Backbone bond lengths (Angstrom), bond angles and torsions (degrees), N, CA, C in turn:
res aa  C-N    CA-C-N  psi(-1)  N-CA   C-N-CA  omega(-1)  CA-C   N-CA-C  phi
1 M - - - 1.445 - - 1.519 110.46 -
2 A 1.335 114.53 -38.54 1.469 118.22 178.60 1.518 110.37 -65.37
3 T 1.319 116.90 -38.92 1.461 120.40 179.56 1.517 110.52 -66.39
4 L 1.347 116.09 -42.31 1.457 120.28 -179.96 1.527 110.67 -63.63
5 S 1.331 116.79 -44.36 1.466 118.57 178.98 1.528 111.31 -67.04
6 R 1.311 117.78 -31.26 1.468 121.22 177.29 1.528 110.06 -66.85
7 L 1.353 114.98 -40.12 1.465 118.44 177.81 1.522 111.35 -67.41
8 L 1.359 115.19 -40.44 1.455 118.71 -179.49 1.528 111.74 -69.32
9 L 1.313 116.07 -30.11 1.460 119.90 179.05 1.533 111.05 -62.25
10 T 1.330 115.33 -38.56 1.469 118.68 -179.02 1.510 111.40 -70.65
11 T 1.338 117.19 -32.46 1.465 119.25 -179.50 1.510 112.18 -89.31
12 N 1.368 116.93 -6.43 1.453 122.95 178.51 1.527 111.57 62.38
13 Q 1.339 117.21 41.28 1.460 121.70 177.01 1.526 109.27 -116.26
14 K 1.303 115.56 151.05 1.458 120.60 177.24 1.528 108.56 -107.57
15 L 1.341 113.80 146.14 1.464 118.55 -174.28 1.516 111.63 -71.69
16 F 1.343 118.67 -48.15 1.459 121.03 -175.37 1.521 111.80 -105.55
17 H 1.271 117.95 33.17 1.456 122.68 176.77 1.519 107.73 -78.95
18 T 1.339 116.71 167.56 1.457 120.35 -178.05 1.524 111.50 -56.89
19 N 1.262 117.37 -48.61 1.459 120.65 177.28 1.526 109.84 -111.59
20 G 1.319 115.82 37.02 1.453 120.38 -175.56 1.517 112.53 -81.09
21 L 1.335 114.51 -165.49 1.460 121.63 -174.80 1.520 112.35 -68.26
22 S 1.339 117.84 -33.73 1.466 119.37 -178.58 1.520 111.06 -65.37
23 G 1.329 117.72 -37.90 1.450 120.23 177.66 1.510 112.14 -66.80
24 K 1.308 118.09 -30.23 1.456 121.32 -179.91 1.528 111.86 -79.92
25 L 1.354 115.89 -32.41 1.463 118.59 -176.79 1.527 113.03 -80.22
26 L 1.315 117.09 -29.64 1.458 119.15 -178.30 1.525 110.15 -75.80
27 T 1.302 114.68 153.54 1.474 119.13 -177.74 1.518 110.70 -72.96
28 K 1.329 115.71 167.29 1.456 120.80 -177.22 1.529 111.54 -74.16
29 N 1.347 118.33 -26.94 1.459 121.58 -175.48 1.530 113.26 -88.07
30 C 1.284 118.66 10.33 1.464 121.36 -178.45 1.530 109.29 -72.93
31 N 1.334 116.73 132.71 1.457 120.82 -178.25 1.518 112.85 -80.62
32 H 1.318 117.78 -18.19 1.448 120.44 -171.25 1.518 113.30 -87.22
33 V 1.270 117.58 -27.92 1.464 119.73 -172.97 1.527 108.76 -119.78
34 F 1.283 115.12 128.70 1.455 120.32 174.26 1.519 107.23 -114.24
35 K 1.292 115.78 139.64 1.467 119.12 -173.57 1.522 112.37 -66.95
36 N 1.316 117.44 -32.80 1.451 119.25 -175.10 1.527 113.11 -88.96
37 Q 1.330 117.43 -10.87 1.462 119.89 -179.49 1.513 109.64 -96.41
38 G 1.307 115.30 143.32 1.450 119.74 178.98 1.519 112.62 -82.79
39 S 1.340 119.58 -29.68 1.468 121.99 -178.32 1.526 109.76 -115.27
40 I 1.303 114.15 159.43 1.467 120.27 -179.97 1.519 107.74 -103.78
41 R 1.302 116.64 127.89 1.452 121.02 -179.96 1.521 108.65 -96.98
42 C 1.321 116.53 119.33 1.470 120.95 -175.19 1.517 112.63 -111.16
43 M 1.319 119.55 15.07 1.459 119.70 -174.15 1.515 113.34 -87.04
44 S 1.281 120.12 -22.42 1.456 119.77 -171.90 1.515 111.94 -122.05
45 E 1.332 116.94 48.14 1.458 116.80 -178.42 1.515 113.10 -80.07
46 H 1.328 117.68 -44.19 1.465 118.55 -169.32 1.518 113.59 -84.28
47 H 1.286 119.05 -31.88 1.461 123.53 -178.86 1.523 111.42 57.62
48 E 1.317 117.65 38.12 1.459 121.10 178.58 1.525 108.70 -147.27
49 M 1.318 113.91 152.55 1.459 119.65 179.14 1.519 107.94 -117.74
50 D 1.326 116.92 119.75 1.459 120.65 179.84 1.522 109.09 -77.71
51 I 1.328 115.75 125.53 1.458 120.93 176.79 1.523 107.00 -98.41
52 T 1.308 115.52 113.80 1.467 120.83 -178.81 1.518 108.76 -118.99
53 P 1.322 117.32 155.02 1.462 119.11 177.58 1.524 110.98 -64.58
54 S 1.292 114.91 153.49 1.462 119.95 -177.73 1.527 110.53 -71.17
55 R 1.313 116.03 142.00 1.468 121.59 177.17 1.533 110.66 -98.49
56 W 1.328 117.08 7.31 1.448 120.60 -175.48 1.523 111.75 -62.11
57 Q 1.338 117.13 -44.96 1.465 120.53 -177.69 1.526 111.02 -63.53
58 W 1.332 116.77 -40.75 1.460 120.21 179.18 1.528 110.58 -64.22
59 H 1.331 116.85 -43.70 1.462 119.59 179.94 1.532 111.07 -66.16
60 K 1.325 116.97 -37.92 1.463 120.22 178.62 1.525 110.31 -66.45
61 T 1.338 117.18 -42.59 1.466 120.96 177.51 1.522 110.63 -62.11
62 K 1.310 116.08 -42.93 1.461 120.20 178.67 1.529 110.72 -62.43
63 D 1.325 117.03 -40.86 1.463 120.28 177.82 1.528 111.31 -62.30
64 W 1.355 117.04 -43.76 1.467 120.36 179.29 1.522 111.12 -65.65
65 L 1.339 117.10 -39.34 1.467 119.53 178.18 1.525 111.07 -62.51
66 H 1.319 116.32 -44.49 1.461 118.77 177.36 1.526 110.96 -62.58
67 F 1.323 116.70 -42.33 1.460 120.64 -179.20 1.526 111.38 -60.99
68 Y 1.351 116.73 -51.67 1.463 119.14 -177.22 1.524 112.06 -70.58
69 F 1.319 117.61 -29.70 1.465 119.25 175.19 1.521 110.03 -62.79
70 F 1.320 116.42 -46.73 1.458 118.72 -178.68 1.520 112.24 -74.34
71 V 1.342 117.75 -27.88 1.464 119.50 174.40 1.527 109.54 -64.30
72 G 1.338 117.33 -35.25 1.463 120.26 177.84 1.507 113.36 -87.40
73 A 1.324 117.54 -38.17 1.466 120.79 -172.09 1.525 112.19 -74.06
74 I 1.306 118.06 -38.18 1.464 119.75 -177.36 1.536 111.56 -67.04
75 P 1.349 120.19 -47.11 1.477 117.89 176.85 1.531 113.12 -64.93
76 V 1.323 117.81 -37.87 1.467 119.64 179.32 1.519 110.46 -65.83
77 A 1.319 117.20 -43.25 1.464 120.13 178.61 1.526 110.61 -63.98
78 T 1.329 117.28 -39.35 1.466 120.62 177.21 1.525 110.83 -64.17
79 F 1.326 116.41 -43.51 1.466 120.92 179.64 1.526 111.15 -62.28
80 V 1.323 117.29 -46.90 1.470 121.06 -179.89 1.523 110.34 -63.82
81 F 1.313 116.99 -41.34 1.465 120.60 178.62 1.530 110.74 -61.73
82 C 1.330 116.99 -46.79 1.471 120.21 -179.71 1.526 111.27 -64.57
83 M 1.333 117.46 -40.03 1.470 120.14 178.22 1.519 110.73 -62.43
84 N 1.309 116.99 -42.72 1.462 119.77 -178.54 1.524 111.98 -72.20
85 V 1.344 117.66 -32.42 1.463 119.77 -178.55 1.529 110.98 -79.55
86 F 1.339 117.58 -48.78 1.460 120.18 -172.18 1.531 113.40 -86.00
87 I 1.326 118.25 -37.21 1.467 119.90 179.13 1.514 110.23 -91.24
88 G 1.312 116.71 -47.74 1.461 120.89 176.11 1.518 112.56 81.59
89 P 1.320 116.00 177.32 1.461 119.80 -178.72 1.528 111.29 -74.27
90 A 1.324 114.95 156.38 1.462 120.78 178.80 1.525 109.86 -75.65
91 T 1.315 115.31 152.92 1.466 120.61 177.90 1.523 108.91 -118.52
92 L 1.316 116.08 154.50 1.457 121.11 179.43 1.522 110.39 -75.39
93 Q 1.329 115.30 137.47 1.460 121.33 176.93 1.520 108.32 -136.46
94 E 1.302 115.70 167.08 1.459 120.12 177.51 1.527 109.72 -68.44
95 I 1.324 115.80 138.03 1.459 120.87 177.78 1.527 107.56 -86.90
96 P 1.330 117.70 129.03 1.467 119.51 178.81 1.530 111.24 -63.07
97 E 1.304 115.32 155.79 1.463 121.37 -178.07 1.528 109.92 -65.98
98 G 1.317 116.53 129.26 1.457 121.95 177.32 1.524 114.52 84.43
99 Y 1.310 118.38 -1.83 1.469 121.29 -179.83 1.518 109.24 -91.82
100 I 1.316 115.83 129.13 1.464 121.00 176.98 1.528 107.30 -103.47
101 P 1.333 118.32 116.76 1.471 119.96 -178.42 1.531 111.57 -67.41
102 K 1.309 114.61 145.35 1.465 119.99 175.22 1.520 108.66 -75.23
103 Q 1.327 115.35 163.51 1.469 118.26 -174.16 1.523 112.52 -70.12
104 W 1.324 119.34 -27.15 1.467 119.81 179.74 1.528 112.23 -79.21
105 E 1.312 118.28 -12.12 1.460 120.88 -179.10 1.524 112.58 -78.12
106 Y 1.306 117.46 -6.00 1.458 120.45 179.32 1.526 112.49 -84.00
107 Y 1.338 117.61 -15.20 1.456 120.64 -178.39 1.522 110.77 -84.23
108 R 1.317 115.71 156.20 1.458 120.47 -170.88 1.527 113.64 -89.55
109 T 1.326 118.04 -45.06 1.467 120.03 -174.61 1.527 110.42 -92.60
110 P 1.340 117.59 150.20 1.465 120.18 -177.76 1.524 113.59 -67.53
111 V 1.311 117.87 -30.90 1.466 120.00 -179.92 1.526 110.01 -67.86
112 V 1.320 116.50 -44.81 1.468 120.09 178.96 1.528 109.89 -66.61
113 R 1.323 117.13 -35.30 1.466 119.96 175.76 1.525 111.11 -61.85
114 F 1.330 116.16 -43.13 1.463 120.34 179.74 1.528 110.82 -61.50
115 F 1.336 116.47 -47.78 1.466 119.66 179.69 1.520 110.99 -64.46
116 S 1.319 117.36 -38.61 1.456 120.49 -179.72 1.523 111.21 -66.85
117 R 1.312 116.00 -34.04 1.465 119.47 -177.75 1.522 112.16 -76.55
118 Y 1.342 117.72 -42.15 1.457 120.27 -170.42 1.529 114.99 -106.51
119 F 1.318 119.16 -18.28 1.462 119.69 -174.55 1.521 113.60 -119.39
120 Y 1.317 118.25 -40.38 1.462 120.80 -176.37 1.521 109.87 -82.83
121 P 1.326 117.72 148.18 1.470 119.41 177.66 1.528 110.78 -72.85
122 N 1.329 114.61 155.04 1.454 120.43 177.80 1.527 108.52 -70.25
123 I 1.315 117.32 128.75 1.462 121.51 -175.20 1.522 110.63 -65.93
124 Q 1.329 116.72 -39.06 1.462 119.85 -179.50 1.524 110.82 -67.09
125 M 1.335 117.00 -40.65 1.468 119.46 178.09 1.523 110.95 -64.49
126 E 1.324 116.87 -40.61 1.465 119.87 178.22 1.525 110.62 -63.06
127 Y 1.323 116.90 -38.73 1.460 120.84 178.71 1.529 110.28 -65.78
128 E 1.336 117.09 -41.45 1.461 119.74 178.77 1.525 111.41 -67.73
129 K 1.330 117.59 -35.14 1.471 120.06 174.59 1.523 110.53 -62.23
130 L 1.335 115.97 -42.32 1.462 120.25 178.32 1.523 110.85 -62.94
131 L 1.332 117.25 -41.90 1.464 120.14 177.35 1.524 111.19 -62.37
132 H 1.336 116.86 -39.96 1.465 119.62 178.42 1.528 110.83 -64.15
133 K 1.333 116.79 -43.43 1.470 119.50 179.27 1.520 111.25 -62.79
134 T 1.327 117.48 -41.03 1.473 119.36 178.70 1.521 110.79 -67.93
135 H 1.345 117.59 -35.07 1.468 120.00 177.08 1.527 110.84 -64.93
136 V 1.337 116.77 -44.99 1.470 120.37 179.12 1.525 110.27 -62.71
137 A 1.329 117.19 -42.05 1.467 120.07 178.66 1.522 110.89 -64.46
138 N 1.325 117.77 -37.36 1.463 121.10 178.65 1.524 110.92 -67.28
139 V 1.338 117.42 -41.42 1.468 120.68 178.11 1.523 110.21 -64.00
140 K 1.328 117.40 -41.75 1.472 120.25 177.37 1.520 110.96 -61.47
141 R 1.329 115.64 -42.50 1.462 119.36 179.21 1.521 110.92 -62.10
142 Q 1.330 117.12 -41.47 1.462 120.44 178.88 1.522 111.39 -65.74
143 L 1.347 116.81 -40.15 1.469 119.69 178.93 1.524 111.54 -65.43
144 F 1.333 117.58 -41.55 1.464 119.60 177.75 1.522 111.02 -65.29
145 A 1.335 117.00 -37.21 1.468 119.73 177.50 1.522 110.31 -65.67
146 L 1.345 117.48 -41.02 1.465 120.77 177.45 1.523 110.91 -64.43
147 E 1.328 116.69 -40.41 1.466 120.22 178.56 1.525 110.93 -63.48
148 R 1.322 117.54 -42.24 1.472 120.15 176.63 1.526 111.27 -63.12
149 Q 1.324 115.92 -39.63 1.465 119.46 179.52 1.531 110.46 -65.34
150 I 1.327 117.20 -39.68 1.468 120.52 177.77 1.518 110.33 -63.66
151 E 1.327 117.72 -43.26 1.467 120.25 179.09 1.522 111.41 -63.01
152 V 1.332 117.09 -38.19 1.472 120.27 177.75 1.523 110.05 -64.56
153 L 1.334 117.77 -43.21 1.466 121.00 179.74 1.527 111.54 -66.29
154 I 1.323 116.74 -37.81 1.471 119.62 177.37 1.523 109.82 -62.37
155 R 1.334 117.43 -41.81 1.463 120.35 178.26 1.531 111.61 -66.62
156 E 1.330 116.82 -38.83 1.467 119.58 -178.75 1.528 111.76 -66.67
157 H 1.333 116.54 -43.06 1.468 120.18 -177.60 1.522 112.34 -88.91
158 Q 1.296 116.91 -1.50 1.461 123.75 -178.97 1.524 110.91 54.63
159 D 1.309 115.05 44.64 1.461 121.18 177.07 1.520 109.08 -84.03
160 Y 1.324 113.23 157.95 1.447 118.67 176.62 1.521 107.23 -106.01
161 R 1.268 116.38 118.77 1.453 122.36 -170.87 1.530 111.98 -67.04
162 Y 1.285 117.82 -27.46 1.457 121.83 -172.48 1.530 111.84 -62.14
163 W 1.320 118.78 -35.84 1.460 121.09 -176.04 1.526 111.98 -77.45
164 S 1.284 118.03 -27.06 1.462 119.62 -176.23 1.532 113.38 -100.71
165 Y 1.282 117.50 -2.05 1.467 119.51 -175.18 1.513 108.97 -139.70
166 T 1.317 115.71 125.64 1.464 119.65 174.78 1.523 108.13 -118.70
167 P 1.309 117.36 122.55 1.460 118.58 178.90 1.526 110.08 -67.93
168 S 1.308 115.82 144.98 1.464 119.76 -179.52 1.518 109.18 -123.57
169 N 1.292 113.14 156.66 1.459 118.13 175.45 1.524 109.02 -121.55
170 E 1.284 116.91 -174.46 1.459 121.66 -173.29 1.532 111.77 -67.55
171 R 1.318 117.23 -37.24 1.458 120.50 -177.96 1.530 110.79 -64.81
172 N 1.334 116.14 -42.23 1.465 119.09 178.10 1.525 111.06 -63.21
173 L 1.298 117.43 -37.67 1.460 121.45 179.54 1.528 110.98 -65.94
174 I 1.330 117.55 -39.89 1.471 121.17 178.56 1.524 110.12 -66.24
175 E 1.330 117.11 -43.47 1.468 120.19 178.53 1.523 111.34 -63.48
176 L 1.322 117.40 -38.92 1.461 121.14 177.98 1.528 110.90 -63.58
177 R 1.307 117.82 -41.25 1.466 120.77 178.10 1.531 111.28 -65.48
178 K 1.328 116.91 -38.87 1.468 120.03 177.47 1.526 110.63 -63.14
179 M 1.332 116.22 -42.49 1.470 119.75 179.00 1.525 110.80 -62.90
180 I 1.319 117.28 -41.21 1.468 120.91 179.63 1.524 110.09 -65.77
181 D 1.333 117.79 -41.03 1.464 121.02 178.68 1.527 111.46 -64.14
182 E 1.342 116.97 -38.82 1.468 120.45 -179.86 1.523 111.24 -68.77
183 T 1.310 117.50 -37.84 1.467 119.67 -179.49 1.521 111.66 -72.48
184 V 1.313 117.95 -29.39 1.461 121.16 -179.76 1.519 110.36 -73.50
185 K 1.328 118.40 -34.47 1.473 122.23 -178.59 1.470 109.97 -72.38
């Protein structure tokens, strides 16, 4: 650019003048530059209007989301701040003899205690549920293993299962219990 301006300085020509070098270098079919005009008009190049969907609904939804977020977030933040400032964290104390602490009493802050008490599941109950599920799965596994062992023994001894096993349904089981109850009385 410095070289070009140095060359133009010697010839005393201006680059963007009405009849300057830019008008001479550009082709005749260019829509942007007219030789007789001093300025270039760039407002009407495309001659088309883009029709796009309205963004009004998105902006309105965004406004409502911000509004309801702050309607909820500001009171919750104020509540948590006041709980932490005025009540403060829990401190360790001696546990009385024979008292079993509840699971939410192990947490330090009152907000976490509240959520642990009313919203989160009891950790001990969840652990006992898991133990029950593993026990049931273990019993099922043992029963299937016993059933496979019985089938292997039936094949080895060439026994016919039909004579030694009668399938039962719920009605037969209820009648059997009634008979047992009547004989006991």
